[in-house]
N, C-alpha and C positions, 0 to 999 in steps of 0.2 A: 451540361446537366449533370454529369452523377456528381460531379464533388460540387457542385453547387447543394446536391441531396444532402452528401458528406458532410458539409460544411452545417446543415440545418441540425443534424444528429448529432455532430460533436460540440453541438454547443450547452449541451446538458452536462452538469457534470457535478461534483458532490458540493452542494449548499444553492443548486441551481437545478434543482430535478423538475421543477415546474414551472413552466414559461410562456407565456403572453406571446401572440404572434408579432406583435408591436416590438418584444421585447428579444426575438426571435428575428425580425428585421434588422435591428439594430447590430446584434452581435454580428451576423452575418453581413452586412452592410447591402444584401439584396434589397431591390427597390419591393415596395409595398406589396404590389399585385402579384410580381412575381414569389416573393416570399406564404404569399397566399394560395397561390394556384401548387406550390409545392409540398407544403403541409399539407392540403388537401388530398394530393397523391400519398402523401407518409401514413395520412393516417387512414384512407382508403387500404391500403395495406396492411397495415397492422402493425407498421413501424413505429406510430405516433398514438397516444389516444388524446381524445379530447374531454377535459371534465367537466363537470357541471357548472361551474365559474366559469367556461370558456377557455381556462388557461390547457397547455400541450405538456404531457407526462407522454417517457420511453413505453410502449407498447408493449404487450404479452408476447408479442412474434418475434420482437427484438430482442428480447432479455431471453424467451427461450435460445433464439441460435447464439449470443454471446455465451450460453454456457455450455456450448459444445468447442469452443476452443480447445484443443488439445492439451498445452499447457497447462492451461489454468484448472480444467478439471480433472484430470490426470493427478496434479499436486493435489486440490484443494481432496479428492478422496483418498490418496495414500495416506495425506495428513490427517485427516479426520480422527483416526482412531486416536493416535498422538495427544491431538489436541484435544479430546474429549478426557485423557485421562489426565493430562496437565489441569484442566478444568474444573472435572471431580475433587482433583488433590488440593488446588489452591482457591477455586471458588474467586476465580477474579478474569481479568479480560483475558484471552488467549488469541494471538491472531497470526495470521500468514501474510506476508505481503510480496510483489516482485518486482522487479523494475521497470517504468517503461518513462523512455524521456530521464527527465532528471527528476523526477518524482516515485516516490514508492507508491504501489495503490496495493491496497489491503484487499483480499481477494475470499478470507475466509475471518470470523471473530466470531468465538463463542463467551459471552457476557454475562454473568449473572446479575440479577435484579438491582443488587444492593451495590454494584461497582462504582465507581467514580466516572461524570460524564469524561468520555473522549471527545476531541475535536474533530471526528470523521469517524464514520463507520463504513462497511461493505461495497465497495466499491470507491470509498475512498481516497484522496491523495495525501501522504506525510510528505514533509522536505526532507531532504537527504541529509544536512547537515547538524538536524538538531533532534530527530527521533531515534529511537534505538533499531528499529527494523532500517531504517534510510542509512545509518551508520555502517550497518552490514553491509548493505548493497553498495555503496559508496565505495567504504575500504577494499571491494574486492570488483570493483569494476573498471578497473584500469587507469592509466594514469590520466589520458585524453580528456575523461568523465570528472576526474580529481581538479585536474585544473580547469576546467567550463566550471565546475561547480563554486571550486572555493577564490576560482578569478572575478568571480562578478557578488554582486552586493549580499548580505548573508541578512537574513532578516531575522529580525530579534522579537521572540514569541513572549518570553518571561524575561524577571532579572535574572535567570538562571540561562540565558542560552548563550552556549558558546558560538561565538562571531568571527574571532580572531582566526586568520586560516593557517597560521602555524601550529598552534593550538591544537586545531582540529586533526591538521597532518597526522600530529604525534598518537592523538586519539585513533584514528586509522589503523596507523601501523601496529596500535597493539590488538588494535580490533583483527589484521590478519595474523597476528601472531597465535593470538588466543583462541579467533574464532568465534568471538562474543561481543557483548558490548555491552553496558550499563549506563543508561541515560538519568539523570536525578531532574525532574521539573524543568528539561530546556524545552519543552513544546508544551506541555497544559504543567498550570502551578499544581503542585500536591500530587502530582503523578510522577512516576518511577517505572523505567520500562527496562528489563533484560530481556536481551536481543541473542540470536545464534544463528551461524549459516547454514544452509540446506543446500547440499552439493548434489549433482548429477553423475552419470557413469564415469565423465572425464575430468571429474575433479572441478565442474565450473560451478560457483556458487548462482544457482536458478532462484533462491527466496530466501527470505528471515522469516523465523520465527521466534516471535517475543511473547512476554506476560506483564502484562501492564498493572502497577497496584499502586494503590493510595502509598504515599509517600510512608515511612516510616511504621505501615500497618503490618511486615513483616519483612525478615532481613533477606536483604537482596542476596546475599553472599549464599544463603542457604537454598536459595530457589535457582540459584544456577545451573549447579550439577542437575538438576533436573530439565531443564530449559535444556542444555547440552546434550544431553542424552537422549533427549527428543528429536531433536534435531538430526543425530549421528543416525538415528530409526531410520527420521523418515528418509536422509542421504541412501540408506543401506536400501530402500524399497525401490529408490530411483539409479540402482544401480551401484552405488558408491562402494569403495571395499578401503579400509586403510592401507596406505601405501600406495593409493593412489594419490597422487601432489594436487593439491587444490589451487586451480589457476586463477590469473587476473584477468579481468577484462571479458 
């Protein structure tokens, strides 16, 4: 029973945050009567809410529970002042992401009203092979993860998306050497991402910080030092110190 409830909850994702009962049944493979009964239980518990149009969304109580996840909450809290500084200086998207499975999940973002549209918001998922934060996380995620991601088909999102595994491996080696990544228009046309790593007290890369700007709107090399400095500052808050070797995987 518990696994069926989780299947229903995990049906919701970025881009599909509102689902009908029929859609929940199709996504989970549950018979309609079973899906209806379990959705009613989740709604009664506050894990789901039903809109006036009859469709369902994640409930406030479930969202509140998610904010208690220790890694996400501590990272968001510690990173917030440095993200706000970057935002104040650049008035562009500033985002923080962590690795989950074979994707990057955005756990915080600050955005100016005039900033360009992006493919995903807070809670959304980004591909590892062609996003700034994704390349940071993939490059430091260990050999097994790299082989899994680069050994499968790599989706092309724009004309500039790099899909050659060997070319990406060379980029990832550079990410590990410099601790940063510069991605130009690979995920979203006209959007450049400048990203850096965030490390914990053991030198593990636990997150990636990035600024996403409109292509040619700023000199990316001029932004890079500020992004790296912010990433190091957050890392220090997590216990990292110069001399602690960056760990892979």
